[in-house]
N, C-alpha and C positions, 0 to 999 in steps of 0.2 A: 589780180595783176594791171588791168586797167587803170582804176584808181590810183596806184602806185606809178606806174606811167605817167598817167597826168599830172599829178603831182609833181616827178621831175623836169618834167617839161614845161610847167608853171613857175618855178622856179629858176629855170635858165630862160626865163624871160618871155616864153612863147606864148601866143593867144590858143588855149586849148577849148576844144568843144567836146564835151564826155556823154555818151550817151547809152543807155543801158534799154529793157523791153518792157521798164514800166516804173511812175514816176514815184512810189517809196526806196527801189533800188538805185534811182539817181540821188534822190536826196541821199542814203543811205551813203554812197559814195561823195561825197559833196561831205557831209560828216565826216567822214572817215579821214579825207584831206585835210579837213580844218585842225581832229584832234590831233595827226599826226604831226602837222606843222605847230600845234600848240607844245610837242612835244620836244620838238626839235629847239623852239624857244627856250623852255622849260631848260634845257641843256645846253644853253647859249651857241648853238649852231644856226640860230635865224633870229632877225629882229622883228619888232611887232609890224611897224614898216614895210617892211620886206614881206612877211605875209599878208598884208591887205594888198599891196598892191600885185601878190600873184594872184589872189582870190577873184580881184577886179577882174581880170583876164580870163576866168572862168565861166564857161557858159555850161549848161546842161539842158538835155531834153529826151523827150522819148526819142526812139526809131531810128529812121537815115535822113531823114530831110534836110537837117540842118547843116550838111557836111559840102556843101556844096560850093562853098570857098576856099577849103583848106587846099593847101599845097602838100600835105601827105597825113596820109590815114591809118593810122596804127588799130591793127583785128587782135583782140583779145578775149575770144568769147571761149566759151569749153574746149575742150580739145577732141572734136568730133570733125571730122572729115567734110562730111557731108553738110553738116551746118555751118561750118564756116564756110564752105562753097555757094551753097544758099545765100550766106548773108554778101559774100562778093559780087556774086551774080545779081542782085538788088539794088547795092549800094552803087556800081560802078556807073549806071546810067544818070545819077544823080551829082557824077562827081564833074569838075573842070579836066579838061583833055590833058593839062597839063600834069595833073595830080600823082604823087606817089602812093603807091601801097606797102604798107609792109605789114607780117603777121609775126604773133608773139608767140607760135608753135613749138611747143620744145621737141616734138618727135616728127610730124607728119613732113611730106614730101614737098617742098616751098615750090617743085617745077608743076605738083598736079597742082597745088592751087592756084598757082600763078594759070593755068592752064582755061581755070572756072573766070578770069577777068577778062575784060578786053583791053588788056595793056600789059601783057605778059613782059613785056622788054621793062614795064616800070614797076616791079614786084618784085620783092624780096624778104627773105626772113630777118629780123630783126629780134632776137632772145632773151629779152631781161630776165635776173635771178630775183628769186623771191627772197626776202622784200624788196621791193625796188630801190625805196629808197635810203636803203642801208647797204647792199651790194654792189661792188662798182664791177660788174662785169656784165657786158651785151655780147652773145655770139652774134657774128652775122654772117649771113647765108644766102648764097646767090642762087638762083635758077638757072637753069641751063639757058634760058632765053634771057636772064636781067643782064640790062645794059650798064656798060664802065658807068656811064653819068649818071645812072639809078644809085649803084653801088656807093660812088665817089659822093653822093647828096645825103644818103644814110649816114656812112661812115662820117661827114661831117657835124650833123646832127647829133650823133653819139658823142663825140667828142665836146660838143655844147654843151652837154648834159650833164658833163665831168666823169662820164663812164670811160672805162679802157675797151676796148673791144679785141677779139680773136676771128679767126674766119676760119669757117668750118666748109667741106663739103657738102653737098646734099646729099646725107647717108642719114638712116634713120636714126634717131636720138642724137645726131650731132657728136660733137665733141665729149660736151658736161655728163649729157645724160646718158652716152653711151657708156661711161665709165662710172657716173653712179650710180642709175638706177641698178646695177646688175651688183653693188655695193650694197643697196638697201634689201633687195631682194635675198640676199644671199643671207645677212642679220636674220631676215624673216625665216630664212631655212633654218640657221642656228636657233632661234625661239622654237618653231615649230618641230625640229629633232632631239629638241629638248638639251641641246649641250650649253644652255645660260638662261638666266635669266633676263627679263627684257633689262632691269637695272643693271645685272653685270654685263651684258653687251653693250648699251649702250655707254657706261664708265670706260670697257674695256677699248673703246674707239676714243671716247674723249681725253682719257689720260696717255692712253699706250700707244694713240697714233696722232694725238695731239689735235685733233679736230673740235671745232666749235661746240658741237652737240655729238650725243649720238646718233646712227641710224635708224633708230627705231623714230627717237625724239624728232627726227630730221624727217623722216616719215609721214608722222602727223601733221605736221606743220606745211608740207606741201599739200597733203592731201591723198588720202590711201588708195581712192578712184583715177588721181591721176599716175599715182606709182603703178599703179594695175591695165593703166592705158598703153603710159608707154612701156612697160615690160609686154603688153602683148603686141604691140606694133613692131618692138624687136623681135619676137616669137614671132611673129607673121612674117616679115621681111627675111630674117637671116636664117630662120627655118633648124638653127640650132638649140639643141636642149637646155645648156647652159641659161637662156633668158626666157625660157617660159616659167610663168608667174608660181610662187611660190602657194599650194593648196590655203595656205593660212592667211595670206593678201587676198586671197578670193572670196573664201569665205568672210572675212572682215567686210569687205566690201559691201558683200550680199546681206551682212546684219544693218546695215547705215551706219557702220564704224568707221567715219571717214576720216577722224583726226580730230585736230582742232575746232575746224569749222561744224563740225556735227559735236563737239563736248564730251566725245570718246573715240579713240581709238588702239593704239597703242598701252596711251594715258587714259587717265577719266582727267576731266578737265574742268569739273562742276564746283568741284571744291575751292578752298584756297589756291594749295599747289596741287600739280599733278600728282597723278597717282597709279602706278604699272596696273593695268588691268589683267595681266595675269601671274 
């Protein structure tokens, strides 16, 4: 997600600082941006010169000490509240006083994350959809302390990125995942209970509901660990049985079958074409 956010910010003309926890990951991020831009060139959505100018605005490094001059930092680390809070507590002393902060969390409390910073009024949610260069939506979520100035500035950035925005209240899962994740979880229950095969469930929603892809295929794209985490947040915060993660989803995560990024989830991705695993 961080790489995708960097990608669209570069093409919008921003100078971008991209950081990760190790040099190999940083290099992988730069290579991914380069590869994605080459695809855009092949589809005639980008010119060679635009790519060259965009990559010239990219600076990469390891750690947090390269963000001193930034006007906005968008966090996109793993969907874990404690890890995110730790990052913000270490990051804030390094930032200029005017720097705004945004989190790409897909389910966690914006107000709680803001409380871990030294600038809760300059903090809000900026939830991009995956894959970022393709998807047009950004959810904007204000915490209880987010100022009007911060919200206006982040909304303006979203427009400059060429994205559409919707505003969600600070509730678990916000709008999109509050609706999407229970649907995915229900599709996994349908598989778990033998209602249909992987292919039947995905084909049913793809053709029957005109979805771009089926819910199990989408779960693999998102990452089954992320799906399970969001469902657990919904279940813990709402306390309703309809949000309880399907046991099959939990089992796949325990097995390390996390979807596309692990080459195996509801589909096996080791061959030329994905093959259902059940």
